[in-house]
C-alpha positions as CSV (number, residue, x, y, z in Angstrom):
1,M,-60.7,-30.9,-37.9
2,E,-57.5,-29.3,-39.1
3,L,-58.3,-26.2,-37.0
4,F,-58.8,-28.5,-34.0
5,K,-55.4,-30.1,-34.6
6,M,-53.7,-26.7,-34.8
7,T,-55.4,-25.6,-31.6
8,R,-54.2,-28.8,-29.9
9,K,-50.6,-28.1,-31.0
10,R,-50.7,-24.6,-29.8
11,L,-52.2,-25.7,-26.5
12,A,-49.4,-28.2,-26.1
13,L,-46.8,-25.6,-26.8
14,I,-48.5,-23.2,-24.3
15,I,-48.5,-26.0,-21.6
16,A,-44.9,-26.9,-22.3
17,G,-44.0,-23.2,-22.1
18,L,-45.8,-22.8,-18.8
19,A,-44.0,-25.8,-17.5
20,V,-40.6,-24.4,-18.4
21,L,-41.4,-20.8,-17.3
22,P,-40.9,-21.3,-13.6
23,G,-37.5,-22.7,-14.2
24,V,-36.6,-19.8,-16.5
25,V,-37.8,-17.3,-13.9
26,V,-35.8,-19.0,-11.1
27,F,-32.7,-19.1,-13.3
28,G,-33.2,-15.4,-14.2
29,I,-33.6,-14.4,-10.6
30,S,-30.6,-16.5,-9.5
31,W,-28.5,-15.0,-12.3
32,Y,-29.5,-11.5,-11.1
33,Y,-28.5,-12.3,-7.5
34,S,-25.2,-13.8,-8.7
35,V,-24.4,-10.3,-10.1
36,Q,-25.3,-8.8,-6.7
37,I,-22.8,-11.2,-5.1
38,E,-20.1,-10.3,-7.6
39,D,-20.7,-6.6,-7.1
40,G,-21.2,-6.5,-3.3
41,V,-19.1,-9.4,-2.1
42,L,-16.3,-10.0,-4.5
43,R,-15.6,-6.8,-6.5
44,V,-13.1,-4.3,-5.0
45,K,-14.7,-0.9,-4.5
46,H,-13.6,2.2,-2.6
47,D,-16.8,4.2,-2.4
48,P,-16.8,7.6,-0.8
49,P,-18.4,7.8,2.7
50,T,-22.0,8.9,3.0
51,Y,-23.0,11.2,5.9
52,E,-26.6,10.7,7.0
53,V,-26.6,11.8,10.6
54,K,-27.1,15.5,11.3
55,V,-25.8,17.6,14.2
56,V,-28.8,19.6,15.5
57,E,-27.4,21.0,18.8
58,L,-24.0,21.5,20.3
59,E,-22.9,22.2,23.9
60,E,-19.4,22.1,25.4
61,N,-19.3,18.3,25.9
62,Q,-22.6,17.2,24.4
63,V,-23.9,16.8,20.9
64,K,-27.5,16.2,19.7
65,L,-27.7,14.0,16.6
66,R,-30.6,13.4,14.3
67,F,-30.7,9.9,12.7
68,P,-32.5,8.9,9.5
69,T,-34.7,6.5,11.6
70,E,-35.2,5.5,15.2
71,E,-34.0,2.0,14.4
72,E,-30.6,3.3,13.3
73,L,-30.3,5.3,16.5
74,R,-30.9,2.2,18.6
75,N,-28.3,0.2,16.7
76,E,-25.3,2.4,17.5
77,P,-23.1,1.2,20.5
78,E,-22.2,3.6,23.3
79,K,-18.6,4.2,22.4
80,M,-18.1,5.3,18.8
81,G,-16.5,7.9,16.7
82,I,-18.3,10.4,14.4
83,E,-16.5,11.7,11.3
84,W,-17.2,14.4,8.7
85,D,-15.4,15.7,5.7
86,V,-12.8,17.7,7.8
87,G,-13.0,16.4,11.3
88,Y,-13.6,13.7,13.9
89,A,-15.0,13.3,17.4
90,G,-15.5,10.6,19.9
91,V,-19.0,10.0,21.2
92,G,-19.9,8.2,24.4
93,E,-22.9,7.7,26.7
94,T,-26.4,8.5,25.4
95,L,-27.9,11.1,27.8
96,D,-31.3,11.4,26.2
97,V,-33.4,10.1,23.3
98,D,-36.3,11.9,21.6
99,G,-37.6,10.0,18.6
100,A,-34.8,9.8,16.1
101,E,-32.7,12.3,18.0
102,A,-30.1,11.4,20.6
103,L,-28.1,13.6,23.0
104,R,-24.6,12.1,23.6
105,E,-21.4,13.0,25.3
106,Y,-18.7,13.9,22.8
107,T,-15.0,14.9,22.6
108,L,-13.6,16.8,19.7
109,L,-10.5,15.0,18.4
110,D,-9.8,16.8,15.1
111,G,-11.2,19.7,13.1
112,E,-14.3,21.8,14.1
113,L,-17.9,20.6,14.5
114,V,-20.8,22.9,13.9
115,V,-24.6,22.7,14.0
116,G,-25.9,21.5,10.7
117,E,-22.9,19.3,9.9
118,E,-23.7,15.9,8.4
119,V,-21.6,13.1,10.0
120,R,-21.4,9.4,10.1
121,F,-20.7,6.9,12.9
122,D,-17.4,5.1,12.9
123,K,-16.8,2.0,15.0
124,F,-13.0,2.4,14.8
125,A,-13.5,5.3,17.3
126,Y,-10.2,7.1,16.6
127,P,-8.9,9.3,13.7
128,G,-5.7,9.3,11.8
129,D,-2.8,7.1,13.0
130,P,-1.3,5.9,16.3
131,A,0.3,9.3,17.0
132,M,-2.9,11.3,16.4
133,A,-5.2,8.8,18.2
134,H,-3.0,7.9,21.2
135,S,0.2,9.8,21.0
136,I,2.0,6.5,20.2
137,T,5.3,6.9,18.4
138,F,5.4,4.9,15.2
139,Q,7.1,4.8,11.8
140,E,5.7,4.1,8.3
141,I,7.6,1.1,6.9
142,K,7.5,-0.7,3.6
143,F,7.8,-4.4,2.9
144,A,7.8,-6.4,-0.3
145,S,4.9,-8.6,-1.2
146,P,4.2,-10.9,-4.2
147,L,2.2,-8.1,-5.9
148,G,4.5,-5.2,-5.0
149,E,5.3,-2.9,-2.1
150,L,3.0,-2.6,0.9
151,T,3.1,-0.4,3.9
152,A,2.6,-0.8,7.7
153,W,2.6,1.2,10.9
154,Q,5.5,-0.1,13.0
155,V,5.3,0.5,16.7
156,D,8.5,-0.5,18.5
157,G,8.7,-2.3,21.8
158,S,11.2,-4.2,24.0
159,G,9.4,-7.5,23.7
160,E,10.4,-10.3,21.3
161,T,6.9,-11.2,20.3
162,W,5.5,-9.0,17.5
163,V,1.8,-8.4,17.0
164,I,0.5,-8.1,13.4
165,F,-2.9,-6.5,12.8
166,V,-5.0,-7.4,9.7
167,H,-8.1,-5.3,9.1
168,G,-11.3,-6.4,7.5
169,K,-12.6,-6.1,3.9
170,G,-12.8,-2.5,2.7
171,A,-11.6,-1.2,6.0
172,S,-8.3,0.4,6.9
173,R,-5.5,0.3,9.4
174,R,-7.5,2.5,11.7
175,E,-9.4,-0.7,12.7
176,A,-6.5,-1.6,15.0
177,L,-6.4,1.7,16.9
178,R,-8.8,0.4,19.5
179,M,-6.6,-2.5,20.5
180,L,-3.2,-1.0,19.8
181,P,-2.8,0.8,23.2
182,V,-3.1,-2.5,25.0
183,V,-0.4,-4.0,22.9
184,E,1.8,-1.0,23.2
185,G,1.3,-1.0,27.0
186,K,2.7,-4.5,27.1
187,K,5.9,-3.2,25.4
188,L,5.3,-5.5,22.4
189,P,6.4,-4.4,18.9
190,S,3.5,-4.3,16.4
191,L,2.8,-4.0,12.7
192,V,-0.5,-2.6,11.4
193,I,-0.4,-3.7,7.8
194,T,-2.0,-2.9,4.5
195,Y,-2.6,-5.7,1.9
196,R,-3.7,-6.0,-1.7
197,N,-6.7,-4.0,-2.8
198,D,-6.3,-1.4,0.0
199,T,-6.4,2.2,-1.1
200,G,-2.9,2.9,-2.5
201,A,-1.8,-0.8,-2.4
202,P,-1.3,-3.1,-5.4
203,E,-4.5,-4.5,-6.8
204,D,-5.4,-8.1,-7.2
205,P,-5.3,-8.8,-11.0
206,S,-8.9,-10.2,-10.8
207,G,-10.3,-7.0,-9.3
208,Y,-11.8,-9.2,-6.5
209,Y,-11.4,-9.9,-2.8
210,W,-10.7,-13.6,-2.3
211,Y,-11.3,-13.7,1.5
212,G,-7.9,-15.0,2.4
213,L,-7.2,-17.3,-0.5
214,T,-4.7,-14.9,-2.0
215,E,-4.3,-12.1,0.7
216,W,-2.6,-14.5,3.1
217,E,0.6,-14.1,1.0
218,D,0.7,-10.4,2.0
219,L,0.4,-11.3,5.6
220,E,3.3,-13.8,5.1
221,A,5.4,-11.0,3.7
222,A,4.7,-8.9,6.8
223,A,5.5,-11.9,9.1
224,R,8.8,-12.4,7.3
225,Y,9.6,-8.7,7.8
226,A,8.9,-9.0,11.5
227,L,11.1,-12.2,11.8
228,D,13.9,-10.6,9.9
229,N,13.8,-7.6,12.3
230,G,14.1,-9.5,15.6
231,A,10.7,-11.2,16.2
232,T,11.0,-14.6,17.9
233,G,7.2,-15.1,18.0
234,L,4.1,-13.7,16.4
235,V,0.6,-12.9,17.5
236,M,-1.9,-12.4,14.6
237,V,-4.9,-10.2,15.0
238,G,-7.6,-10.5,12.3
239,Y,-10.9,-8.5,12.0
240,S,-13.7,-9.9,9.9
241,M,-12.2,-10.8,6.6
242,G,-8.8,-10.3,8.3
243,G,-9.7,-13.4,10.3
244,A,-10.0,-15.4,7.0
245,I,-6.6,-14.0,6.0
246,V,-5.0,-15.1,9.3
247,A,-6.6,-18.6,9.0
248,N,-5.2,-19.0,5.5
249,F,-1.8,-18.0,6.8
250,L,-2.0,-20.6,9.5
251,Y,-3.0,-23.3,7.0
252,R,-0.7,-22.4,4.2
253,S,2.4,-20.5,5.3
254,P,5.7,-22.3,6.3
255,L,6.0,-19.4,8.9
256,A,2.9,-20.5,10.7
257,G,4.9,-22.3,13.3
258,Q,6.2,-18.9,14.5
259,V,2.7,-17.9,15.7
260,V,2.3,-18.1,19.4
261,G,-1.2,-16.6,19.6
262,V,-4.2,-15.5,17.5
263,I,-6.9,-12.9,18.2
264,L,-10.0,-13.0,16.0
265,D,-12.8,-10.4,16.1
266,S,-16.0,-11.3,14.2
267,P,-14.0,-13.5,11.8
268,M,-15.5,-14.4,8.4
269,L,-14.4,-18.0,8.5
270,D,-17.2,-19.3,6.2
271,L,-18.1,-17.1,3.2
272,D,-20.9,-19.6,2.3
273,A,-22.7,-19.2,5.6
274,T,-22.1,-15.4,5.5
275,V,-23.8,-15.2,2.1
276,D,-26.7,-17.4,3.4
277,M,-27.2,-14.9,6.2
278,A,-27.3,-12.0,3.8
279,A,-29.9,-13.9,1.6
280,E,-32.0,-14.6,4.7
281,N,-32.0,-10.9,5.6
282,R,-33.4,-10.2,2.1
283,N,-36.0,-13.0,2.6
284,L,-34.6,-14.9,-0.3
285,P,-35.8,-18.6,-0.3
286,A,-33.0,-21.1,0.6
287,F,-33.4,-23.0,-2.7
288,L,-32.9,-19.8,-4.6
289,T,-29.8,-19.0,-2.6
290,T,-28.3,-22.4,-3.4
291,I,-28.9,-21.9,-7.2
292,T,-27.5,-18.4,-7.0
293,K,-24.3,-19.7,-5.4
294,V,-23.9,-22.4,-8.1
295,I,-24.2,-19.8,-10.8
296,T,-21.8,-17.5,-8.9
297,S,-19.2,-20.4,-8.9
298,F,-19.7,-20.9,-12.6
299,R,-19.5,-17.3,-13.6
300,F,-16.9,-15.9,-11.2
301,G,-14.8,-18.9,-10.1
302,V,-15.9,-18.9,-6.5
303,D,-15.0,-22.1,-4.6
304,W,-17.3,-22.0,-1.6
305,D,-15.8,-25.1,0.0
306,A,-12.3,-23.6,-0.1
307,M,-13.6,-20.6,1.8
308,D,-15.0,-22.6,4.7
309,Y,-12.0,-22.4,7.0
310,L,-13.7,-24.3,9.9
311,D,-13.1,-27.5,8.0
312,R,-9.4,-27.3,8.7
313,A,-9.6,-26.1,12.3
314,S,-7.9,-29.3,13.5
315,E,-4.7,-28.1,11.9
316,I,-4.3,-25.0,14.2
317,S,-1.9,-25.3,17.1
318,A,-1.7,-21.8,18.5
319,P,-4.0,-20.5,21.3
320,I,-6.9,-18.4,20.0
321,L,-8.9,-15.5,21.6
322,L,-12.2,-15.2,19.8
323,F,-14.6,-12.2,20.0
324,H,-18.0,-12.0,18.5
325,G,-21.1,-9.9,19.1
326,D,-24.5,-11.6,19.3
327,A,-26.1,-8.8,17.3
328,D,-23.7,-9.2,14.3
329,E,-25.7,-8.4,11.2
330,K,-23.0,-9.4,8.7
331,V,-21.2,-12.5,9.8
332,P,-23.2,-15.2,11.6
333,V,-22.2,-15.6,15.2
334,S,-22.9,-19.3,14.7
335,I,-19.6,-19.5,12.8
336,S,-17.6,-18.5,15.9
337,E,-19.8,-20.8,18.0
338,R,-18.9,-23.7,15.7
339,F,-15.2,-22.8,15.8
340,A,-15.1,-22.6,19.6
341,E,-16.9,-25.9,19.9
342,S,-14.5,-27.6,17.5
343,R,-11.4,-26.5,19.4
344,P,-12.2,-26.0,23.0
345,D,-8.6,-26.9,23.8
346,L,-7.4,-23.8,22.1
347,V,-10.2,-21.2,21.8
348,T,-11.1,-18.7,24.5
349,Y,-14.5,-17.5,23.3
350,E,-15.9,-14.1,24.4
351,V,-19.4,-13.2,23.3
352,F,-20.5,-9.6,23.7
353,A,-24.3,-9.0,24.1
354,G,-25.7,-6.5,21.8
355,A,-22.5,-5.9,19.8
356,P,-22.8,-5.5,16.0
357,H,-20.3,-6.7,13.5
358,G,-16.8,-5.8,14.8
359,G,-18.3,-3.8,17.6
360,A,-17.4,-5.8,20.8
361,W,-14.9,-3.2,21.9
362,N,-17.5,-0.4,21.3
363,V,-20.0,-2.1,23.6
364,D,-17.6,-2.8,26.5
365,S,-14.1,-1.5,25.9
366,K,-12.9,-2.2,29.5
367,R,-13.8,-5.9,29.3
368,Y,-12.4,-6.2,25.8
369,E,-9.1,-4.6,26.7
370,A,-8.7,-6.6,29.9
371,V,-9.3,-9.9,28.1
372,V,-6.8,-8.9,25.4
373,G,-4.2,-7.9,28.0
374,E,-4.5,-11.2,29.8
375,F,-4.3,-13.2,26.6
376,V,-1.2,-11.4,25.4
377,D,0.5,-11.9,28.8
378,R,-0.2,-15.6,28.5
379,V,1.2,-16.2,25.0
380,A,3.9,-13.6,24.5
381,R,7.5,-14.8,24.8
């Protein structure tokens, strides 16, 4: 009888343990993925580039490239750059495809390209700076920010409306080189800025990106520089996370009233929805994603609601030109759709078929530049 009682107790403990086990497993998995969010979404990292595409043939204006997979070959837009350790080239139309190899037009822009070189694709499409990329005269200026000194490329112009470019997370000022010739052609002065956590810039004390919640102060410092140097109006251009920085500036800065126009390209205006998309791409169940985000908030201080900038769209008063590619693999196109639907009075929404994240220009540069030019003509003072 005593043995039977002991067996019953052990059985009860086993059943209780089995009942608790799923919750422990779910918590453990969610804890693991919260670390992934901290490392891949929040933490500032400047990893060296990886070169996974190989040059297998070269002719005068053509290059044959071997991709790791056929899928990666298909995902690259027609107008791109390729870079390697000591050089850069522009690539254009795909002339032939054979398995994971593609023959494409190319133009050498810097350095020397040889057969056997390993390269990587670059959507920014141009190397260096405005002078190297487009023979545009510029000066490197410095301006004070709350965390210390920042730098910007300043391109002068006769207009009184200044255009300020804000690149995306982990990117660089080169992101603006695709649009800059349009702005320079309109004779508008421009600033292409750095901000906290950029290479060589002051670091956020937390070691994290905050998707506009703190970085907007650096944009405000740049805006103040422009206004102190003759600007009577501002056009803000934000790419990806740069769009979140611009949104926070519009909501928080006393200088927001000086903005006469906004251009957003693949803007990350809802970090919550962006993380949901990444989780879906990993086939993570929705309930697990929800628990992961709760744990992330507790461990790392993330306020998901504060990073949903669509909630305050009613506060914006400046006209907005909004670009998004329907093949964006990083930021849901639904975010831009919601934004455009919420402010049809202000938003001109341009969807580019087949464009990946930040790649609308690369898919159709002529259309992109024409739309930008028309918008700038309309809003600039």
